[in-house]
N, C-alpha and C positions, 0 to 999 in steps of 0.2 A: 534520413534513412534510405534515401534514393540511392540505388546502385550499391548498397552495403549488404553483404551476405552475413547471415548470422553464423557465429563461430562457437566452438565448444567452450570458449572462455565464459560464456553466459550461464552455463550449467552450474547450479548452486546459488545463483543470484535470485533476487526477489523482485516481483513486479508489484508496485503500489499505485493505486489510483488516487490522483490529486484532484479534488473537487473544490475549487475556491479555497476555503481555509480548512477543510476537513481532509484527512488522509485515511485510506482504507487499504489493507493488504489484499492482493488478489491471490498470489501464490508463489511457489518456488519453482524455478525453471529446472526440469528434470531431464529434458531431452530436446533435440532439434529434429523436426520432421522434414522441413524443406527450407528454401531460401528465406521465407518470411514467416513460417509457422513454427512455434515452439510448443512443447508439451509442458503444462504447468500443473503442479500438485497444489490443490486449493489449501489455503491457510485461513484459519479463523482466529480472531482475537477474543480474549476473555473480557470480562468486565474490568473497568478501570480499577486498579488497586490503590490509587492515591486518593486521599480524602481531599476533595476540592474545597477551597476557601472562597465563599461568596460574601461580598459586601454590598450594601445598598447603593444603587446608582444605575445609570443607563436606563433601559426599559424596565427592568425589574432588579437586576443585580449584576455585579461585575465579579468575575472569577480572577482572583489575584495570582493564583498559581496555575494558570491555564496550560503552561508548557511543561509542567512537572508530571504529566500523566505516565503511568506505567501499565503495561499489558503483558500477559503471557500469551504466546502464540501456539496453536495446535495445528499440526499438519493433518489434513483429512485424507481419506483414501481416494477421494475423487480426483481424477486427472482430466484436465480439459485442454483443448487446443486453442491457442491464442495467436492471431495474426498480428505480427509486429509491423506497423506501417507508420508513416509520418503523421497521419491524422490520429492514430492510436496513441502515439507518444506525446501528443499535445495535452492529453489528460492523464497520462500514466508515465511512470519512470521505472527504470531498472536500477535497483539499489542493492547494496551489500547486505542489508538487514530488512526484515519486514517492519513496516511503520504503521501505527494507528494513532490518529489524533482527532479528537472532537473539539471543535471550537465552541466553548461555552459562552464566549463573549460576542457571538454573532447576533 
């Protein structure tokens, strides 16, 4: 990210936080404030719509359809400022769609 200026191509894309094996949406980029700061409209994920299949094993159970999760996403009215930096992008990514994943097998 060093020496890279944010461009209008990012508007409409989504920022998702990747924490080990879980992924949570932060929001949708709606504007650019400066070279490193973007305006982000917060996004919230609904409850998982997929019935998860658990089988005995591991510590208590193993989820056999862990990657089949489906969520609905709701845009909130809250807009926040996010500083896009090299260290921020170690734990977050800019994606085409919002992503939510909970690792039931952790």
